[in-house]
N, C-alpha and C positions, 0 to 999 in steps of 0.2 A: 504494500500500500504506500502511496506517495503522500508525504506529510509536508513537503517543502513549502507549499503555499500557505498552509495554516501557521507553521512555525515562523515563516518569514513575516507574516502579518503581525504575529504576537511580538516578535523581537525587532520589528521595524528594520529589516534588512531585505535584500532581494532574494527571490526564490532560487536563482542560480547559485547564490552564495551558500544557501542552505544545502542545496543538492550536492554541490561539490564537497562541502564539509562532511555530509553524511557518507558520501562515497569514500572519502579518506578515512573516516572513522571505521566504517565497515571493513576496510582493507587492513585494519590494525594500526592505524595512525594514532598517536597520542596527542593530547591537547598542546603540550609545549612544542612538539615537532610541527604540527599543522600550522600553528599560529606564527612560528618563527621561520619555517622553511618552505611553506606552501602559500605565500601571500597572494601570488597571482591567481591561484586556483580559487581561493576563498574571498578574493576581493579585499584583502587586508583585514580580515576579522581578527580581533585580539583574543587572548586566552579566555577572558570572561564570556565572550560571545560564543566561542567554539564550545566551551563547557556547557553553556546554556542550551545550545542546539543538541549536544549529546544527551543531556539530562531530560530535555523535553521529548525527544524522540523515544526515549525509554518509557516515559509515561504514556505516550500515545500508543506505543506498541503493546504495553500492558493493558490499556483500555481495549485495544482491538482484540486481544486474546480473550478478555472477559466477555466482549460482545459475542464472539464465536461460541463460547460456553453457554451464554444466555439463550442465544438463538437455537442451539442444539437442544437445550432443556425444554424450551417451549414447544419446539417441533415434535419432540418425543411424546409430549402430552397431547399432540394433535390440535393445538390451539394457535399455531402460528399462521397469521394472515399477512397479506402484502402490506397492509397499513401498519400492523404491529412491527413487522420487520423493518419498515421504513423508520419508525420511531426509534427502534433499538439502534439502527445504524447512524441515526442523526444525533444520538446522545453525545454531548460534548464533554461531560464529566462523569466520573464514576458514580457520584451520588445520583445524578439524573438517570443513569442507566439502571441503578439498583431500584430507584422509584418505579420505573417502568416494569421491572422484573418482579417486583414485590407481590402482585396478585397471583403470579404463576410460580412463585418460589415454594418448593416443598416445605411444609410447616409441621411443627409438632402439633399435638392435639390441643386446640384452643377452645375457648368458650363458644366461638362461632362454629367450629367444627362439630362440637357436641350438639349445638342447636340445629345444625343441618341434619345430623343423624336422627334427630327427633322430628324431621320433616317440616321445620319451621321456616324454610327459606321462602316459600310462596307468600307467607304472611309478611315477612320482612320486605319483599319486593312491593307488596301492596301498600304497606305503610310508607316506604321510601318514595313512592310516587306523590305522597303528601296531599292526596285527594280526600275530600270529605266522605267518610264512610262510618257505618255503625261499628266502631272499633271493638266494642265489647262482644257483639254478636260474631264478628269475624274471628276474634281470638278464641271464642268458645268452640269454634269448629275444630280447633287443633288440640283440644283437651283430650288426652288419650292415655289411660293408665299404662297400657302396654308400652307406650313410648316414653313413659316417665314424665308426662306433662299433666300435672294434677289440677291445674287451674288456668283460667284465662290470663292471670297475671304472670304465671310462669311462661305461658306462650308468648306474651308481649316481651318479657325479659329476654327470652331466647331470640326473638326477632330483633330486639335492640342490640344484642351481642353481634348478630350478623351485620347489621347496619354499621355498628361501630367499626368493624373490621373493613367494610367497604370504604368508609370515610378515610380510615387510616391509610388505605392503599391507593387513594387518588393522587396521582403523580403531581397534578397542578397544585393541589392543596398542600402537599408536602413541601413543594418548592416555596410556596408562599409562607408557610410556617418556618421554614429554614431561614428565610430572609428576616422574618419577624424576630426570631430568636437572636439572630446576629445583630440586628439594628436596634432592637428595643430591649434585648435581654440584659440582665444585670448579674454580675458576680456578687454573691453575698456569702461572707464567711463569718463563722462564730466559733468561739472556743468551746470545746467539749466540756461539759460540766465536770468539775474536779481536776481539770488539767491545767488550771491557770498558772501554777508555779512551774510545772514541768515545761510548759509551752511558752515560757517568758520570751524566748527569742522571736516568737510570732506575735508579740503583743499588739503590733500594728493591725493585725487581722482578727483580733478578738471580736470586734463589732465593725465590720468593714463592708462597704458595698461600692461598686462603681460600674459604669456601663461596659458591657462586653466589648463593644466596638472601639473603645478608647483605652482599654486596660493595657498598660505596657507589658512587654514580655517578662521582665524580671518580676513583676508583681504576680502575673499569672503563674509563673513557675514557683514562686514562693508560696502562694496559697495551695497549689497542688502538692507541694512537698509537705506542707503542714497537714494537709488532709491525709497524705500517704503515711505520715508518721503518727496518725491517729490523735492529732492535737486539735484539728479544725474540722468543722462541718462546712462543706462548700456547695452552694447551689448556683446554677447558671440558667436562669429563667427570666422570661418577660412577665408582665402582669397577667395573671390567669384570665381576668375578665377581658383584657384586650385580645388575647389569643382566641378565646371562645367566640368573641364578637366577630373576628375575622373569619373564623370557620363558618359561623352562621350565615354571614354574608355570601359565602360561596355555595352553601348547601341548601339553605331554606328557600322555599318559593314564597311568593306574596300570599298573604291571607293567613287566617288562623283557624285551626281545627284540631281535633284530637290526634290526627296523624302527625301534624306539624309538632305538636307537643311531644310525641314519642321520639321524633327525630331530634328535637332539642335535647332530650335526655340522652340519646345515643351520641350526640356531638360532645356533650360534657364527658360522658364515659370514654369516648374515643380519645379525647384529649388527655384526660387524667391517666388512663390505663395504658394507652398505646402510643399516642403521638408525643406526649410530653417526655416520657423516658427515652424514646427513640431520638427525638430532636435534641434533647439535652446531651445525650451521648455523642451525637454527631457534632454538636457545637463544641463540646469539650475536646473532642478529637481535633476539630478544625483549629480551635484556638491554641491547643497544645502544639500542633504542627507549626502554626504561625509563630508562636513564641519560641519553639525550637529553632526555627529558621533564623530568627533575629538573634538568638543567643549564639548560635553556631557562626553566624556572620561576624559577631563581635569577637568570638574566640579565634576564628581563622584570621581576621585582620590583625589581632594582637600577635598571633603566632607568626604571621608573615613579618611583621615589624621586628619581632624578637630574633627570628632566624636571620634576618638581613641586617642585624646589628653590625656596627663597624668592627672589623677584625684588626687586631694588633699586627698580625702577620708573623712571618718566620723570625722569631726572636728567641733567645734563651730566657726561659721564664722560671722563676721560683713561685710556687703556689703554696698558700698556707690555708688550711682548714682550721679556723680558730676554735679555741675552747679554753675554759678556765681550769677546772679540776683535773681533767684528763690531759691537759696540755694541748698544744697546737701541732697538727700533723703537717709537716713540711716536706715538699718534694721539689726536685729540680728537673727541668725538662729541657731537651735539646731544641734546636731550631725547628724541627719538624714534629715536635711533640713527643719525642721518644723519652721514656722514663730513664733517668740517670742516677737519682739518689733519693733516699728517704731518711728522715729522722723525726723524733718528737722533741719539741722544745717547750719550756715552761717560762715564757716571758713575763707572766703576771705574778710571779712569786718574788717577793722582795728579799730573796736570799741568794745563795750561791747559784741556784738553778737559773734565776733571772739573769745573772751576769753571764753564765755559760750560754744562755740563749742568745744574748747580744753578740758574743764572740763567735758563736756558731754561724749565725746569719751573715755576719760580715765576712767570715772566712769562706762560706759557701758562695757568696756573691762574687768574691774574687776568684775562687777555684773554678767555678763553672761560667765565669764571665757573664753573669746574670744581667740582662738588660731591662727586665720588668718583673715586678713582684705583684702577684694577684692574691688578694685576701678575700676570703668568703665573707658575705655580709650577714652571717648568722650570729649566734651568741658569741660574744667577745670580739666581734669583728672590728668595731670602732676602736676598742682598746688595743687590739693587735696592730691596727693601722697606725695608731699614735706611737706605739712601741717602735715599729719599723721606721717611721719617719723621724724618730728621735735618735736614730743610730748614726746620723751624719754620713749617710751613703752619698756617693757621687750624684750630682744633680741629673746626670744622664740616665740614672736608674729610675724608671717609672714605677710609682707605687700607686695602686688603684684598687678600689673595692669591686668585687665581681658578684653578681647575683647568683647565689648557689642553689636556688630552687631546683629541685629534681636531682641534685648531685647524689644524694643518698639513695634515691631510686635507681640511678645508674649503677652505683657501686655494688648493689645486691643483684643486679640483673645478669641474665645469661650472657649478654654482650660483654659486660665487664669481666665475668669469669673467663670468657673465651680470650679476651685481650690480655688479662693479667691473672692467670690461674693460680699463681703462687703468692699473690699479694693480698693483704688484709683489706676489708671493706673500706676502712678509714683512709688507707693509702690511695685506693681507687678514687674515692671521693675527692681527695686533694688534687689528683691528676686531672679529674674532670674540670675542676675549678680553673686550673691553669690552662687547659686546652680550650676552654670556652672563651678565655680572653684572647687567645691566639686566633681562633676561628670559631665563632659562635655556631655557625651553620653546621660545620663538620662535626661538632661535638653534640649539639642539641638533637640531631637526627637520631642519635642513639637512645634517646629517652622517649617514652610514651608521651606524646604531646599533652595529654590530660594531666601529667605530673609536673609540667613545667611551671605552672602557677600563673597562667594568664586566662582571661575569660571569666565566665560566670555560669553556674549551673551545669557544668560539663557532665556531671554524673546524672543529671535529671533528664537531659534531652535524649532524643532517639539516637542510640549508640551507633547504628549502622550509618545513619545520615551524617553523624558527627565524624565517624571514621573516614567516610568518603570525602567529606569536605577537607578534613585535615590532611589526608593523603594528597589531595589536589594541591593544597597550599604548600606542603613540603616539596612536592615534585616541582611546582612552579618556582619556588625559591632556589632549589638545587640546580635546576636547569638554567635558570636566569643568571646564576653566578658562574656556572660551569664547574667541572670537576677535574682535578689533576689525577689522571688515572694511575700514576705510579705512587701516589701518596694516599689515595682515598681508602677509607674503611669500607667494609662490606655494606654497612648500613647506608653510607653515603651513595655508593654505587647502585644500591637497590632502587633509589629514587630517580636514577637517570632514565630518561625516556627510552622505552623499549627493552630495559633490562629486567629488573625484578631480582628476588633473592637468589634464585638458582644461577643465573648468568653472572650476578655480582660475585658469588662465591667462586664460580669457574674462572673469572678474571683474576681474583686473588690467588687461586691455586696456580694458574698459569704464570703469574708474576713471580710467585715464590719459587717455582720450578725452573723458570727460564730467565729470571732477572727482569729488570725494568723494561717496559715497552719502549721500543725505539721509534715506532711509527704507528699511526692510526691503522694503516693497512694490516699491521701485525695482529690487530684485534680479531681479524677474520679467522685466525688460527685457534682462537679460544673454542673449546668444545661447545657445541650447540648454539654458538653465536652466529646465526645465519645472516643472509643478505638483508632480511627485513629488520632484524634487531640492529644490525650495523647501520642501516639507513636511519633508523629512529634515534640511535644513540651517538653516532660518531661526532656530530656537530657540537655536542655538549661535553665531550671528553677532550681534555687538553693533555698534550705531551710536551712539556717544556724541554728545550735543548734537543728536540727531534731534528733529524736531518732535513726534512721538509719544513720550511718556516711556517707554513699554514697549519701544521699539526698542533701548534700552540695557540691557535686562534679559534674563533667561532665560525669561520668559513667552513661550510660543509664540503667534505671530500668530493661530492658530485659536482662542485663548482671549481675544483682546482684547475682543470683544463682552461676554464674561462679566465681565471686570474693569470695563468701562465700566458695566455694570448694577449691579455692587457699589457703584461710586462714586455712581451716580445714587440708589441706595437709601439712602445716608447723606448725600444732598444735598451732594456734593462733586465736584471734578474728579478725574481719575486722578492727576494730579500731587500734589494735596493728600492723596489717599488714601495715596500712597507716602511722603509726608513726615510724616504724622500717625499716631502710634501710637494715639491716642484714637479716631480714625475707624476704624482697622482693628479695634480691639477691639469696635466696635459691629456688626461683621459676624458673622452666624450662618451658618457654612458649610453646615449641613444644608439651608438654604433654597435652595442652589444645586446640590444633587445632582440628577443627571438620568441618563438611560440611558447617556450617553456620558461623563459626568464624575462621578467619585466623590470621596470624601473625600481619598484619597491625592493626587490632582491638585490639589484645592482647597487642601490644606495646603501643597503645594509653591508654589502661586501666592501664598498669603498670606506665606510666608517670603520669597519673592522680592520682593514689594512692600516688605517691611521693609528689605531690603538688596539693591537692584537691581544686578545685574551684579557681585555680590561675588566677589572672587578667593578661591577656596578654599585657596590656598597660604598657608603660614606667613609671618609678617612677617620682613623681612630683619634679621639681627643681625650686627654686625661681629665677626669672629673674629680673634684675634691669637695667633701661635705664641710660644713662649718665646724672648725676644730673645737670650739667651745661647747658644742652640743653633741652629747653622746648617748643620752637617754631621755625618756619622757620628762623626767624631773628637771631637766635643763631647759625645757621649753617654757616660753612665756607668751601670753596672748599679745599679738602685735609684732612678734619677731618676723623679720624677713630672712628667708633661708634659701640656699640652693637645694635643689632636689632632682631626682630622676624618676620619670614616670615608669612604674612597674606593671601596671595593669589598667585596662580601660573597660568600663562597663557601660550599660545603657544610661546609668544615672550619674556618671562622673568618672573621675580618674583617681587612681591611687598613686601616691608619690612617696618615695623613700627619701626622708630627710636625715637619715643616719641615726635613728633612735630605736632601731629594732622593731618598729611598728609603723607600717605604712599609714600615712594620713590620707584622708579622702578630700578631694576637691570636688564638691558637688557640681552638677551640670550648670547650676545657676551662678557658680563662682569661677567658671573656667575662662570667662572673658567678660569684657565690659559691655559687650553686645549680646543679644539673644542668640543662642545656638540650640539646634535640635539634637545634633550628634557630636559627642566629644571628639570624634576623629576629625572634625572640622578644624580643631585647634591644637590637638596633642597627638603624640604617637608614642608607642612603647620605646623606652630607652632615651626619650627626649630629655634634655636638660632644661629645667624650668626654675623660675623664681617664685616662691610662694610666701604667703603671709599666714601665720598661725592665728586661727580664729577661735578654736575651742580645744580644751585639753581635758580629757576624762581618764585619769590614770586607773581607777578601779576597773573600768570596762575596756581599758587599752584602746581608746579612740582619740584620734586627733583630727580636728576639722581644719582644713586649709583653704586658702583662696588664691587665685591668680589674677584677681582684679587689681587695677592700679590703686584704687582707694576702696578696699573692701568694707570699711566701716562707715562709708558715707551714707548708705541707705539706712543703716541702724541709727545714725545721728538724726536723720530726718524724722524717723519715727518717734524718737525721744522728744523732739521739738513739738510734735503734734499732740502728744499724750501727757496727761498729768503725771507728775513724778511718782505718785503712789502706784500708778498702773504700769509704769514703764518696767519696773523690776519684774512684775508678774509676766508681762508680755515677753520680756527678754528670755525669761526662763522657759515659758511655754513654746516660744518659737526658736529656741537656740538650735544651732546647727547640729549639735550632738543628738537632739531629740528628733530633728527633721530627717537626718540622714541615718536611718535605722539599718539600712542595708549594707553594713560594712563587710569587709572581706571575711572575717572570721565567721560571720553569720550565715553567709550564703555560699561559701566555698569558692575555690578558684582564685 
């Protein structure tokens, strides 16, 4: 079945672009490869658009499969008509399809089924016509002890049961009710009796209601989590009177008689017993899916920013995993992250061990020619940083804090055991801290993204959807940067377009057995790495110091001949062409346009020749916290401090100011102007200046602001209100009370 027209209309691109993309995807193309190396075919669709086409066609194909199953089921019942078949094929969504199928769907034994078995369907049909009849006399005809109908009222009840089911199965009515629930429905949550103390972290939702259509994702997920943990009762309903009124408008005929009265009773029963539970389930699933999508979007954007953090590069690094009682675990790493040395030091003891620690660090810096010292930002991090900075090391030695979130997860993982089978967990953790300073991307791909500490509600959202989105994000980051094939770990190679775990391991094995790769062409000798995998992967793999200069660039091997022709046309070698701007300026790209190569690819090639293998990430910059602030007790309201954004949520951003507890900059305090999305103004790892607004040491909460004058609005309120009321208002509206959704409360 062809979907290009529908998808093109939905994504606002041309059908030809969709058709070409689908063909490339069906041939085994990956999103990074298609968007980078097949621009002419797709009309320069980017990764987001290619991924959207891939995901949408999967949905439409799933819908098509369900339509086939529905048609087969109805046909086997002997009830399939041309009109019904047309309705099924025209259904645009799964919910509309299921509405059409509902009357024909095999059912368990219902009240309506039992009523039909008693022969009451003719009476139901007669009543549902809503004509004026002698209802009592008609119902009396169906009283039959053999059929367990002992009275006319029982007959009428059975007829209403059948009518209720008919009403529930009306596709048009279900669609109207679906819209009513979404547009007029309200989330209402209450604390379960007796759970007030246990559920204190959900205090905001003890008596809470808000419209379904405007409820933000983080509150939807918070209420659902509270319900799942048996702390809250949650309803998702419109006003019952409004729902029944809408149903009556669709079902009742003009006039009033006893049949109409019976249908009214059936409408109420249909709503309460059948439609309401069904619609509430649908709406909850819909809003959960929508909330999941928004939370996953936040998570993946944070992850992308974290993965693409500025790398220090190939430097000799000392990494310290700080601690007080058990000491600091110290490792020294070579330029390529290789483990060289380990020991435990006790810098925070004011005795001989503290002096030994100072001597050891200075001695190791000299012995291993250390160029940078990475200190984990956990317990004792700031104290360890102060200790190292007080040693009088050469100014050329960089001393910086590193976010250690997830390092302990890595240290106990199969990946770490495989890399360092003979090392203790604590040593592995310190190695991870050092390596993530050198290259965040190469190290963080070894950790389950859910353990890295960005995003919100990652354990509450659809795990399959989350995994797919995270895999896409990691793959995009890895391929966007490129991978040095002779240095890359199996985990990093796994995310290269066209590879995966098996081929990644085969590359490692081949490298171990035969030495470093000398050319991209040599990759074809790797077991099971066929032409298709080579096509997808080669452009993203780099081989520095290779004989062919393009092997260290992002130019795909399929275009080497083209570049060689360019070089020949200006009487130079490829190497000279790459090093000389004058030579490149002599190239007229239009001379190289062909059926398979257009200007977009040619422009990419020329840019790559100018900066072969360029790392797209920002350059590393040393960041320093305020030296006089090491814990929450050092904070004072009004302080202006440097900080680093560690996490972004729908309601604000968390910032590390060096006190072992990230502070929250609420959405309303991220800028002097109104913003809807924190990503408009901040990104993970961004260096920012913040003002301390609130300090709550017992609850470990810090409220921060990035506004130029964060107290201005508060001052205006004080001018307007009597002094006696100001204090109460300040307490009632304080940031600590408003911003309940802090990191420890909702995870991530």
